C-alpha positions as CSV (number, residue, x, y, z in Angstrom):
1,X,-104.2,-119.1,-217.7
2,X,-106.3,-121.0,-220.3
3,X,-108.8,-123.4,-218.7
4,X,-107.5,-126.2,-221.0
5,X,-104.2,-126.1,-219.0
6,X,-106.2,-127.9,-216.2
7,X,-106.0,-131.0,-218.2
8,X,-102.3,-131.2,-217.9
9,X,-101.2,-129.4,-214.7
10,X,-100.9,-131.3,-211.5
11,X,-99.4,-130.6,-207.9
12,X,-95.8,-130.4,-208.2
13,X,-95.4,-131.9,-204.6
14,X,-97.5,-135.1,-205.0
15,X,-98.7,-135.1,-208.5
16,X,-102.4,-135.1,-207.6
17,X,-105.1,-133.1,-209.4
18,X,-105.5,-129.4,-208.9
19,X,-108.9,-127.6,-208.3
20,X,-109.3,-124.1,-209.8
21,X,-110.8,-121.3,-207.9
22,X,-111.2,-118.2,-210.1
23,X,-111.4,-114.7,-208.7
24,X,-110.9,-112.7,-212.1
25,X,-111.6,-114.1,-215.6
26,X,-112.0,-112.5,-219.0
27,X,-110.9,-114.6,-221.9
28,X,-108.7,-116.6,-219.5
29,X,-108.2,-116.9,-215.8
30,X,-106.3,-113.9,-214.6
31,X,-106.5,-114.2,-210.9
32,X,-107.2,-117.1,-208.6
33,X,-105.8,-120.2,-207.0
34,X,-105.0,-123.8,-207.7
35,X,-105.5,-126.2,-204.8
36,X,-104.4,-129.7,-204.5
37,X,-107.0,-132.2,-204.1
38,X,-104.7,-134.4,-201.7
39,X,-102.4,-132.3,-199.8
40,X,-104.3,-129.1,-199.9
41,X,-101.3,-126.9,-200.9
42,X,-102.5,-123.6,-202.8
43,X,-100.7,-122.1,-205.8
44,X,-101.6,-118.6,-206.8
45,X,-102.6,-117.3,-210.4
46,X,-101.5,-113.9,-210.9
47,X,-101.8,-111.9,-214.2
48,X,-102.9,-115.2,-215.9
49,X,-99.7,-117.0,-214.8
50,X,-99.9,-119.9,-212.4
51,X,-97.0,-120.1,-209.9
52,X,-96.5,-123.8,-209.4
53,X,-93.2,-123.5,-207.5
54,X,-93.2,-125.5,-204.1
55,X,-94.1,-123.2,-201.1
56,X,-90.4,-122.9,-199.8
57,X,-89.2,-121.7,-203.1
58,X,-91.7,-118.8,-203.5
59,X,-91.0,-115.2,-202.2
């Protein structure tokens, strides 16, 4: 995930900002989490792809 994406993504549940926590970064964020600044829901980033599905729709 490119860091520039943080300018346009928001929490799919309540549309508030997301906070980025990076675990692995090379040219882009490969592993980490996005956390909603309002509701606290977390969304994983795996292999550079943020999973912004609501929690009840994830595996």
